[in-house]
N, CA, C and O atoms as CSV, one atom per row, in Angstrom:
chain,resi,resn,atom,element,x,y,z
A,1,MET,N,N,103.628,107.750,93.263
A,1,MET,CA,C,102.631,108.710,93.666
A,1,MET,C,C,103.305,109.823,94.466
A,1,MET,O,O,104.245,109.576,95.222
A,2,ALA,N,N,102.820,111.034,94.292
A,2,ALA,CA,C,103.402,112.201,94.950
A,2,ALA,C,C,102.995,112.252,96.419
A,2,ALA,O,O,101.937,111.761,96.811
A,3,GLU,N,N,103.866,112.860,97.215
A,3,GLU,CA,C,103.581,113.006,98.642
A,3,GLU,C,C,102.662,114.211,98.860
A,3,GLU,O,O,102.851,115.260,98.243
A,4,ILE,N,N,101.697,114.064,99.713
A,4,ILE,CA,C,100.761,115.141,100.000
A,4,ILE,C,C,101.428,116.101,100.992
A,4,ILE,O,O,101.973,115.688,102.015
A,5,ILE,N,N,101.366,117.390,100.655
A,5,ILE,CA,C,102.006,118.416,101.481
A,5,ILE,C,C,100.946,119.393,101.962
A,5,ILE,O,O,100.137,119.882,101.174
A,6,ASN,N,N,100.954,119.674,103.253
A,6,ASN,CA,C,100.061,120.672,103.808
A,6,ASN,C,C,100.723,122.035,103.615
A,6,ASN,O,O,101.719,122.346,104.268
A,7,LEU,N,N,100.169,122.838,102.722
A,7,LEU,CA,C,100.783,124.118,102.372
A,7,LEU,C,C,100.804,125.088,103.551
A,7,LEU,O,O,101.711,125.914,103.659
A,8,ARG,N,N,99.814,124.993,104.427
A,8,ARG,CA,C,99.766,125.881,105.590
A,8,ARG,C,C,100.970,125.638,106.502
A,8,ARG,O,O,101.597,126.589,106.968
A,9,SER,N,N,101.293,124.371,106.757
A,9,SER,CA,C,102.438,124.079,107.631
A,9,SER,C,C,103.755,124.445,106.956
A,9,SER,O,O,104.705,124.846,107.628
A,10,VAL,N,N,103.819,124.311,105.637
A,10,VAL,CA,C,105.033,124.719,104.914
A,10,VAL,C,C,105.206,126.230,105.013
A,10,VAL,O,O,106.315,126.719,105.227
A,11,ARG,N,N,104.103,126.973,104.856
A,11,ARG,CA,C,104.160,128.429,104.948
A,11,ARG,C,C,104.571,128.863,106.349
A,11,ARG,O,O,105.392,129.768,106.502
A,12,LYS,N,N,104.007,128.223,107.374
A,12,LYS,CA,C,104.363,128.556,108.752
A,12,LYS,C,C,105.824,128.248,109.040
A,12,LYS,O,O,106.491,129.021,109.728
A,13,ALA,N,N,106.332,127.134,108.526
A,13,ALA,CA,C,107.735,126.774,108.728
A,13,ALA,C,C,108.650,127.787,108.046
A,13,ALA,O,O,109.690,128.160,108.589
A,14,LYS,N,N,108.253,128.231,106.849
A,14,LYS,CA,C,109.051,129.227,106.133
A,14,LYS,C,C,109.045,130.556,106.888
A,14,LYS,O,O,110.086,131.199,107.018
A,15,ASP,N,N,107.880,130.968,107.383
A,15,ASP,CA,C,107.791,132.211,108.153
A,15,ASP,C,C,108.639,132.140,109.418
A,15,ASP,O,O,109.309,133.105,109.786
A,16,LYS,N,N,108.600,130.993,110.073
A,16,LYS,CA,C,109.382,130.804,111.293
A,16,LYS,C,C,110.881,130.877,111.002
A,16,LYS,O,O,111.636,131.476,111.768
A,17,ALA,N,N,111.310,130.270,109.901
A,17,ALA,CA,C,112.724,130.300,109.520
A,17,ALA,C,C,113.155,131.728,109.164
A,17,ALA,O,O,114.255,132.158,109.513
A,18,ASP,N,N,112.269,132.459,108.463
A,18,ASP,CA,C,112.584,133.849,108.111
A,18,ASP,C,C,112.697,134.716,109.357
A,18,ASP,O,O,113.587,135.561,109.451
A,19,ALA,N,N,111.795,134.509,110.313
A,19,ALA,CA,C,111.834,135.285,111.550
A,19,ALA,C,C,113.100,134.978,112.337
A,19,ALA,O,O,113.707,135.882,112.912
A,20,ARG,N,N,113.500,133.720,112.367
A,20,ARG,CA,C,114.726,133.338,113.082
A,20,ARG,C,C,115.958,133.958,112.415
A,20,ARG,O,O,116.878,134.411,113.097
A,21,ALA,N,N,115.968,133.975,111.078
A,21,ALA,CA,C,117.087,134.581,110.358
A,21,ALA,C,C,117.160,136.078,110.652
A,21,ALA,O,O,118.248,136.626,110.826
A,22,GLN,N,N,115.997,136.744,110.709
A,22,GLN,CA,C,115.966,138.167,111.018
A,22,GLN,C,C,116.436,138.417,112.450
A,22,GLN,O,O,117.160,139.378,112.710
A,23,ALA,N,N,116.024,137.553,113.378
A,23,ALA,CA,C,116.447,137.691,114.773
A,23,ALA,C,C,117.956,137.503,114.903
A,23,ALA,O,O,118.610,138.228,115.652
A,24,ASP,N,N,118.504,136.543,114.183
A,24,ASP,CA,C,119.955,136.332,114.220
A,24,ASP,C,C,120.700,137.537,113.663
A,24,ASP,O,O,121.735,137.937,114.198
A,25,ALA,N,N,120.170,138.114,112.586
A,25,ALA,CA,C,120.798,139.292,111.994
A,25,ALA,C,C,120.759,140.459,112.970
A,25,ALA,O,O,121.737,141.196,113.098
A,26,ASN,N,N,119.633,140.633,113.660
A,26,ASN,CA,C,119.525,141.719,114.637
A,26,ASN,C,C,120.447,141.486,115.821
A,26,ASN,O,O,121.014,142.436,116.361
A,27,ALA,N,N,120.603,140.234,116.231
A,27,ALA,CA,C,121.495,139.935,117.350
A,27,ALA,C,C,122.934,140.292,117.008
A,27,ALA,O,O,123.670,140.802,117.853
A,28,VAL,N,N,123.329,140.029,115.785
A,28,VAL,CA,C,124.683,140.376,115.360
A,28,VAL,C,C,124.832,141.889,115.263
A,28,VAL,O,O,125.868,142.443,115.631
A,29,LYS,N,N,123.798,142.551,114.768
A,29,LYS,CA,C,123.869,143.988,114.534
A,29,LYS,C,C,123.782,144.793,115.829
A,29,LYS,O,O,124.522,145.761,116.003
A,30,PHE,N,N,122.891,144.405,116.736
A,30,PHE,CA,C,122.612,145.217,117.913
A,30,PHE,C,C,123.000,144.564,119.233
A,30,PHE,O,O,123.230,145.266,120.218
A,31,GLY,N,N,123.077,143.267,119.276
A,31,GLY,CA,C,123.198,142.556,120.540
A,31,GLY,C,C,124.608,142.514,121.094
A,31,GLY,O,O,125.596,142.632,120.370
A,32,ARG,N,N,124.664,142.343,122.397
A,32,ARG,CA,C,125.931,142.124,123.084
A,32,ARG,C,C,125.728,140.944,124.011
A,32,ARG,O,O,124.626,140.693,124.499
A,33,ARG,N,N,126.807,140.230,124.242
A,33,ARG,CA,C,126.712,139.082,125.141
A,33,ARG,C,C,126.581,139.556,126.578
A,33,ARG,O,O,126.954,140.679,126.915
A,34,LYS,N,N,126.048,138.685,127.411
A,34,LYS,CA,C,125.838,139.002,128.820
A,34,LYS,C,C,127.171,139.319,129.495
A,34,LYS,O,O,127.242,140.232,130.317
A,35,GLY,N,N,128.218,138.582,129.161
A,35,GLY,CA,C,129.536,138.823,129.734
A,35,GLY,C,C,130.091,140.184,129.356
A,35,GLY,O,O,130.748,140.837,130.167
A,36,ASP,N,N,129.830,140.617,128.118
A,36,ASP,CA,C,130.289,141.933,127.679
A,36,ASP,C,C,129.597,143.042,128.468
A,36,ASP,O,O,130.227,144.021,128.867
A,37,LYS,N,N,128.284,142.871,128.687
A,37,LYS,CA,C,127.546,143.865,129.455
A,37,LYS,C,C,128.057,143.925,130.897
A,37,LYS,O,O,128.213,145.010,131.458
A,38,ALA,N,N,128.313,142.770,131.489
A,38,ALA,CA,C,128.804,142.725,132.865
A,38,ALA,C,C,130.188,143.347,132.963
A,38,ALA,O,O,130.476,144.066,133.920
A,39,LEU,N,N,131.047,143.082,131.989
A,39,LEU,CA,C,132.390,143.658,131.982
A,39,LEU,C,C,132.324,145.178,131.897
A,39,LEU,O,O,133.034,145.873,132.623
A,40,GLU,N,N,131.482,145.689,131.022
A,40,GLU,CA,C,131.365,147.138,130.886
A,40,GLU,C,C,130.825,147.764,132.171
A,40,GLU,O,O,131.299,148.821,132.590
A,41,ALA,N,N,129.843,147.126,132.798
A,41,ALA,CA,C,129.297,147.643,134.054
A,41,ALA,C,C,130.361,147.653,135.142
A,41,ALA,O,O,130.439,148.602,135.922
A,42,ALA,N,N,131.178,146.610,135.204
A,42,ALA,CA,C,132.244,146.543,136.208
A,42,ALA,C,C,133.288,147.622,135.957
A,42,ALA,O,O,133.791,148.230,136.902
A,43,GLN,N,N,133.617,147.864,134.700
A,43,GLN,CA,C,134.591,148.896,134.373
A,43,GLN,C,C,134.066,150.287,134.730
A,43,GLN,O,O,134.815,151.122,135.238
A,44,LEU,N,N,132.792,150.536,134.468
A,44,LEU,CA,C,132.209,151.827,134.823
A,44,LEU,C,C,132.164,152.021,136.334
A,44,LEU,O,O,132.424,153.119,136.828
A,45,GLU,N,N,131.837,150.969,137.066
A,45,GLU,CA,C,131.800,151.045,138.528
A,45,GLU,C,C,133.193,151.321,139.090
A,45,GLU,O,O,133.341,152.121,140.014
A,46,LYS,N,N,134.220,150.662,138.535
A,46,LYS,CA,C,135.588,150.884,138.991
A,46,LYS,C,C,136.035,152.312,138.687
A,46,LYS,O,O,136.690,152.950,139.512
A,47,ALA,N,N,135.688,152.804,137.524
A,47,ALA,CA,C,136.051,154.170,137.166
A,47,ALA,C,C,135.384,155.163,138.119
A,47,ALA,O,O,136.006,156.148,138.520
A,48,ARG,N,N,134.124,154.914,138.485
A,48,ARG,CA,C,133.424,155.795,139.416
A,48,ARG,C,C,134.078,155.764,140.797
A,48,ARG,O,O,134.259,156.801,141.436
A,49,ARG,N,N,134.431,154.553,141.247
A,49,ARG,CA,C,135.097,154.424,142.555
A,49,ARG,C,C,136.448,155.129,142.545
A,49,ARG,O,O,136.790,155.829,143.497
A,50,ASP,N,N,137.214,154.948,141.476
A,50,ASP,CA,C,138.525,155.591,141.386
A,50,ASP,C,C,138.388,157.112,141.393
A,50,ASP,O,O,139.172,157.803,142.042
A,51,LEU,N,N,137.403,157.629,140.679
A,51,LEU,CA,C,137.194,159.062,140.635
A,51,LEU,C,C,136.758,159.585,142.001
A,51,LEU,O,O,137.221,160.640,142.435
A,52,ASP,N,N,135.877,158.862,142.679
A,52,ASP,CA,C,135.441,159.273,144.018
A,52,ASP,C,C,136.598,159.218,145.010
A,52,ASP,O,O,136.600,159.966,145.988
A,53,GLY,N,N,137.561,158.367,144.785
A,53,GLY,CA,C,138.706,158.255,145.676
A,53,GLY,C,C,139.653,159.440,145.577
A,53,GLY,O,O,140.469,159.655,146.474
A,54,HIS,N,N,139.557,160.210,144.502
A,54,HIS,CA,C,140.450,161.346,144.298
A,54,HIS,C,C,139.842,162.672,144.750
A,54,HIS,O,O,140.449,163.726,144.561
A,55,VAL,N,N,138.665,162.629,145.338
A,55,VAL,CA,C,138.011,163.856,145.776
A,55,VAL,C,C,138.681,164.347,147.060
A,55,VAL,O,O,138.897,163.583,148.001
A,56,LEU,N,N,138.999,165.627,147.070
A,56,LEU,CA,C,139.632,166.232,148.250
A,56,LEU,C,C,138.542,166.572,149.275
A,56,LEU,O,O,137.421,166.923,148.908
A,57,PRO,N,N,138.888,166.463,150.562
A,57,PRO,CA,C,137.901,166.867,151.571
A,57,PRO,C,C,137.714,168.374,151.531
A,57,PRO,O,O,138.623,169.100,151.127
A,58,PRO,N,N,136.547,168.853,151.943
A,58,PRO,CA,C,136.314,170.300,151.907
A,58,PRO,C,C,137.229,171.012,152.902
A,58,PRO,O,O,137.525,170.492,153.978
A,59,LYS,N,N,137.671,172.217,152.518
A,59,LYS,CA,C,138.545,173.013,153.395
A,59,LYS,C,C,137.714,173.686,154.475
A,59,LYS,O,O,136.587,174.122,154.241
A,60,GLU,N,N,138.306,173.760,155.670
A,60,GLU,CA,C,137.643,174.449,156.771
A,60,GLU,C,C,137.994,175.925,156.700
A,60,GLU,O,O,139.138,176.280,156.413
A,61,PRO,N,N,137.012,176.795,156.963
A,61,PRO,CA,C,137.309,178.231,156.922
A,61,PRO,C,C,138.264,178.625,158.048
A,61,PRO,O,O,138.186,178.107,159.162
A,62,GLU,N,N,139.147,179.532,157.735
A,62,GLU,CA,C,140.136,179.965,158.725
A,62,GLU,C,C,139.668,181.099,159.563
A,62,GLU,O,O,140.401,181.564,160.437
């Protein structure tokens, strides 16, 4: 005898799997890891500090 299948739950499972596959594809295409974001932020902060360190003080009028 054949097994009874609830088509609604099969459809929902398929939709869920499709959505997860789309999310994974978007993560690869657009996403960055948390560590990568933190590294970039640290590099930008260091570059800003280094640039601010090279600013000359204003000259006093003679």
